[in-house]
C-alpha positions as CSV (number, residue, x, y, z in Angstrom):
1,X,-139.6,-52.2,16.6
2,X,-139.6,-54.8,19.3
3,X,-143.3,-55.6,18.7
4,X,-142.7,-55.9,15.0
5,X,-139.7,-58.3,15.6
6,X,-141.9,-60.4,17.9
7,X,-144.7,-60.4,15.3
8,X,-142.3,-61.5,12.5
9,X,-140.9,-64.2,14.7
10,X,-144.4,-65.5,15.5
11,X,-145.3,-65.5,11.9
12,X,-142.2,-67.4,11.0
13,X,-142.9,-70.0,13.7
14,X,-146.4,-70.4,12.5
15,X,-145.2,-70.8,8.9
16,X,-142.7,-73.5,10.0
17,X,-145.5,-75.2,12.0
18,X,-147.8,-75.3,8.9
19,X,-145.0,-76.7,6.8
20,X,-144.3,-79.4,9.4
21,X,-148.0,-80.3,9.6
22,X,-148.3,-80.4,5.8
23,X,-145.2,-82.6,5.6
24,X,-146.5,-85.0,8.2
25,X,-149.9,-85.1,6.5
26,X,-148.1,-86.0,3.2
27,X,-146.3,-88.9,4.9
28,X,-149.4,-90.4,6.5
29,X,-151.0,-93.4,4.9
30,X,-154.7,-94.1,5.7
31,X,-154.6,-97.9,6.3
32,X,-158.4,-98.1,6.3
33,X,-158.5,-96.5,2.9
34,X,-155.7,-98.7,1.7
35,X,-157.7,-101.8,2.8
36,X,-160.8,-100.5,1.0
37,X,-158.7,-100.1,-2.1
38,X,-157.5,-103.7,-1.8
39,X,-161.1,-104.8,-1.6
40,X,-162.0,-102.7,-4.6
41,X,-159.2,-104.3,-6.6
42,X,-159.6,-107.8,-5.1
43,X,-160.5,-109.3,-8.5
44,X,-157.3,-108.0,-10.1
45,X,-155.3,-109.2,-7.1
46,X,-156.7,-112.7,-7.3
47,X,-156.3,-112.7,-11.1
48,X,-152.6,-111.9,-10.8
49,X,-152.3,-114.6,-8.1
50,X,-153.9,-117.3,-10.3
51,X,-151.9,-116.3,-13.3
52,X,-148.6,-116.6,-11.4
53,X,-149.8,-119.9,-9.9
54,X,-150.6,-121.2,-13.4
55,X,-147.1,-120.1,-14.7
56,X,-145.5,-121.9,-11.7
57,X,-147.6,-125.0,-12.4
58,X,-146.7,-125.0,-16.1
59,X,-143.0,-124.8,-15.1
60,X,-143.1,-127.7,-12.7
61,X,-145.2,-130.0,-14.9
62,X,-143.7,-129.3,-18.3
63,X,-140.3,-127.5,-18.0
64,X,-138.6,-128.5,-14.8
65,X,-136.5,-131.7,-14.8
66,X,-137.4,-134.1,-12.0
67,X,-134.6,-135.0,-9.6
68,X,-134.5,-138.4,-7.8
69,X,-132.7,-139.2,-4.7
70,X,-131.4,-142.5,-3.2
71,X,-129.5,-143.1,0.1
72,X,-127.1,-145.8,1.0
73,X,-125.8,-146.2,4.6
74,X,-122.6,-147.5,6.1
75,X,-121.9,-148.3,9.8
76,X,-118.6,-147.2,11.4
77,X,-116.8,-149.5,13.9
78,X,-113.4,-149.3,15.5
79,X,-112.2,-152.9,15.9
80,X,-112.7,-156.4,14.7
81,X,-113.9,-157.9,18.0
82,X,-116.7,-156.9,20.4
83,X,-117.5,-153.2,20.4
84,X,-116.2,-151.4,23.6
85,X,-116.7,-147.9,24.9
86,X,-113.4,-146.8,23.3
87,X,-114.6,-148.2,20.0
88,X,-117.7,-146.1,20.1
89,X,-115.6,-143.0,20.8
90,X,-113.3,-143.8,17.9
91,X,-116.3,-144.4,15.7
92,X,-117.6,-140.9,16.5
93,X,-114.2,-139.4,15.7
94,X,-113.9,-141.4,12.5
95,X,-117.2,-140.1,11.1
96,X,-115.8,-136.8,10.3
97,X,-112.7,-138.4,8.6
98,X,-115.0,-140.7,6.5
99,X,-116.9,-137.7,5.3
100,X,-113.6,-136.3,3.9
101,X,-113.0,-139.5,2.0
102,X,-116.0,-138.7,-0.3
103,X,-114.3,-135.4,-1.3
104,X,-111.3,-137.2,-2.6
105,X,-111.0,-137.1,-6.4
106,X,-109.7,-140.6,-6.5
107,X,-112.9,-141.9,-5.0
108,X,-114.9,-140.1,-7.7
109,X,-112.6,-141.5,-10.4
110,X,-113.1,-145.1,-9.2
111,X,-116.9,-144.7,-9.2
112,X,-116.8,-143.2,-12.7
113,X,-114.7,-146.1,-14.0
114,X,-116.9,-148.8,-12.4
115,X,-120.1,-147.4,-13.8
116,X,-118.7,-146.2,-17.1
117,X,-120.2,-142.7,-16.6
118,X,-119.3,-139.6,-18.5
119,X,-119.3,-137.1,-15.6
120,X,-116.6,-134.9,-14.4
121,X,-115.3,-134.8,-10.8
122,X,-117.2,-131.6,-10.1
123,X,-120.5,-133.0,-11.5
124,X,-120.2,-136.2,-9.4
125,X,-119.4,-134.1,-6.3
126,X,-122.5,-132.0,-6.9
127,X,-124.6,-135.1,-7.2
128,X,-123.4,-136.6,-3.9
129,X,-124.0,-135.6,-0.2
130,X,-122.7,-137.3,2.9
131,X,-124.2,-136.7,6.4
132,X,-123.7,-138.2,9.8
133,X,-126.8,-137.9,12.1
134,X,-125.9,-136.7,15.6
135,X,-125.1,-139.4,18.2
136,X,-124.9,-142.2,15.6
137,X,-122.1,-144.1,13.8
138,X,-124.0,-144.2,10.5
139,X,-123.1,-142.3,7.4
140,X,-125.8,-141.4,5.0
141,X,-124.6,-141.5,1.4
142,X,-127.1,-139.7,-0.8
143,X,-126.9,-139.5,-4.6
144,X,-129.1,-137.4,-6.8
145,X,-129.9,-137.9,-10.5
146,X,-132.5,-137.3,-13.1
147,X,-132.7,-141.1,-13.5
148,X,-134.0,-143.0,-10.5
149,X,-132.0,-146.1,-11.3
150,X,-128.8,-144.1,-11.7
151,X,-129.3,-142.5,-8.3
152,X,-129.6,-145.9,-6.6
153,X,-126.5,-147.3,-8.4
154,X,-124.5,-144.2,-7.6
155,X,-125.3,-144.4,-3.9
156,X,-124.5,-148.1,-3.6
157,X,-121.3,-147.8,-5.7
158,X,-120.0,-144.8,-3.6
159,X,-120.6,-146.8,-0.4
160,X,-118.6,-149.8,-1.7
161,X,-115.8,-147.7,-3.1
162,X,-115.5,-145.7,0.1
163,X,-115.3,-148.9,2.2
164,X,-112.5,-150.2,0.1
165,X,-110.7,-146.9,0.0
166,X,-110.9,-146.5,3.8
167,X,-109.6,-150.0,4.5
168,X,-106.7,-149.5,2.0
169,X,-105.6,-145.9,2.8
170,X,-106.5,-145.4,6.4
171,X,-105.4,-148.9,7.7
172,X,-108.5,-149.5,9.8
173,X,-111.4,-151.9,9.7
174,X,-113.6,-151.7,6.7
175,X,-117.0,-150.1,7.5
176,X,-120.1,-152.3,7.1
177,X,-122.9,-151.8,4.7
178,X,-125.8,-150.8,7.0
179,X,-128.4,-150.4,4.3
180,X,-128.4,-150.4,0.5
181,X,-130.2,-147.7,-1.4
182,X,-133.8,-148.2,-2.4
183,X,-135.1,-147.4,-5.9
184,X,-136.8,-144.0,-5.7
185,X,-140.3,-143.8,-7.0
186,X,-141.1,-140.1,-6.6
187,X,-138.9,-137.1,-7.4
188,X,-137.7,-134.9,-4.6
189,X,-137.5,-131.8,-6.8
190,X,-139.4,-129.8,-7.9
191,X,-142.0,-129.8,-5.2
192,X,-145.1,-129.2,-7.2
193,X,-147.5,-128.1,-4.5
194,X,-145.1,-125.8,-2.8
195,X,-143.9,-124.2,-6.0
196,X,-147.5,-123.5,-7.1
197,X,-148.3,-122.1,-3.7
198,X,-145.3,-119.9,-3.8
199,X,-146.3,-118.7,-7.3
200,X,-149.8,-117.8,-6.0
201,X,-148.4,-115.9,-3.0
202,X,-145.9,-114.0,-5.2
203,X,-148.6,-113.0,-7.6
204,X,-150.8,-111.7,-4.8
205,X,-148.0,-109.8,-3.2
206,X,-146.9,-108.2,-6.5
207,X,-150.5,-107.1,-7.3
208,X,-150.9,-105.7,-3.8
209,X,-147.6,-103.9,-4.1
210,X,-148.8,-102.3,-7.4
211,X,-152.1,-101.2,-5.8
212,X,-150.2,-99.8,-2.8
213,X,-147.9,-97.8,-5.0
214,X,-150.7,-96.4,-7.0
215,X,-152.6,-95.5,-3.8
216,X,-149.6,-93.6,-2.4
217,X,-148.9,-91.6,-5.5
218,X,-152.5,-90.8,-6.1
219,X,-153.0,-87.2,-4.8
220,X,-156.4,-86.6,-6.2
221,X,-159.2,-85.4,-3.9
222,X,-162.1,-87.9,-4.1
223,X,-164.5,-86.9,-1.2
224,X,-165.4,-84.0,1.2
225,X,-163.4,-85.5,4.0
226,X,-160.2,-85.1,2.1
227,X,-161.1,-81.5,1.3
228,X,-161.6,-80.7,5.0
229,X,-158.3,-82.5,5.8
230,X,-156.2,-80.8,3.2
231,X,-157.7,-77.3,3.1
232,X,-159.0,-77.2,6.7
233,X,-162.3,-75.9,5.3
234,X,-165.9,-77.1,5.8
235,X,-167.8,-78.4,2.8
236,X,-170.8,-76.2,2.0
237,X,-172.4,-78.3,-0.6
238,X,-171.9,-80.9,-3.4
239,X,-172.7,-80.7,-7.1
240,X,-173.6,-84.0,-8.7
241,X,-171.9,-84.9,-12.0
242,X,-174.4,-85.1,-14.8
243,X,-174.0,-87.5,-17.7
244,X,-174.2,-85.0,-20.6
245,X,-173.6,-87.6,-23.2
246,X,-176.8,-89.5,-22.0
247,X,-178.8,-86.3,-22.2
248,X,-177.6,-85.4,-25.7
249,X,-178.4,-88.9,-26.8
250,X,-181.9,-88.6,-25.5
251,X,-182.4,-85.3,-27.3
252,X,-181.2,-86.6,-30.5
253,X,-183.5,-89.6,-30.3
254,X,-186.4,-87.3,-29.6
255,X,-185.6,-85.2,-32.6
256,X,-185.5,-88.3,-34.8
257,X,-189.0,-89.1,-33.7
258,X,-190.3,-85.5,-34.4
259,X,-190.9,-84.7,-30.7
260,X,-189.8,-81.4,-29.4
261,X,-190.4,-81.2,-25.6
262,X,-189.7,-77.5,-25.2
263,X,-191.3,-76.1,-28.4
264,X,-194.9,-76.0,-29.6
265,X,-195.8,-76.7,-33.2
266,X,-197.5,-74.1,-35.4
267,X,-201.0,-75.6,-35.1
268,X,-200.9,-75.5,-31.3
269,X,-199.7,-71.9,-31.4
270,X,-202.6,-70.9,-33.7
271,X,-205.2,-72.6,-31.5
272,X,-203.8,-70.9,-28.4
273,X,-203.9,-67.5,-30.2
274,X,-207.6,-67.9,-31.3
275,X,-208.6,-69.0,-27.8
276,X,-207.0,-65.9,-26.3
277,X,-208.7,-63.5,-28.7
278,X,-212.1,-65.0,-28.0
279,X,-211.5,-64.6,-24.3
280,X,-210.6,-60.9,-24.8
281,X,-213.8,-60.3,-26.8
282,X,-215.9,-61.9,-24.2
């Protein structure tokens, strides 16, 4: 009984070992075979990449609305007279306060009234951005618009309105105009080259993902190495696949021409019979 129990236990361990091996084999991915599959499907991968790049190009050239950007700059100072070290420190602290000014709805309303625009406060706020480069006393007032002239006018008007609002409400010196906005000549969005390149890469990645998924789910045996790997058995021989349709077509063509390769006609049979009888008589 003890021997039988040990044998059953050994068989059970062997079974679990086989199951684990099979499971591990199923989870393995042959990277070399996957790369070869990529090379086999390279024309489809490139086709998908070029199609996506063409779609991206059509979007940026014909559908996307170009956005122009103009930037006006104001300089922050702390006093009317010569600038001292304390003035520079005050200017650094005021930069953050000045940025909050451009979030005030009253500033947006003044700009809207001066230019006679039909934008809401939310739309104007979305078209405007204010930044302060580190270690400087300069505010960059950037306006975006689909019209390059409107972008320039918005940036300059916001700079002037903000100067007046700061002097009136904050009771400090009015900032100076450091630089007026230039008329933009090229749109900042969309970036055509980058968008087309991204479309190309996305198309290639999508095609490679499809090839990879099909490679993983394909459980067909295609060569003798896979037979040895799955069944742990050697390959004794290989039977080539014959093209039966080609053979049938050749036979039908021979029949149409009156040629029978495996059958003799009646005259040939008669001649063979007479020759045989003469040989017997002799």
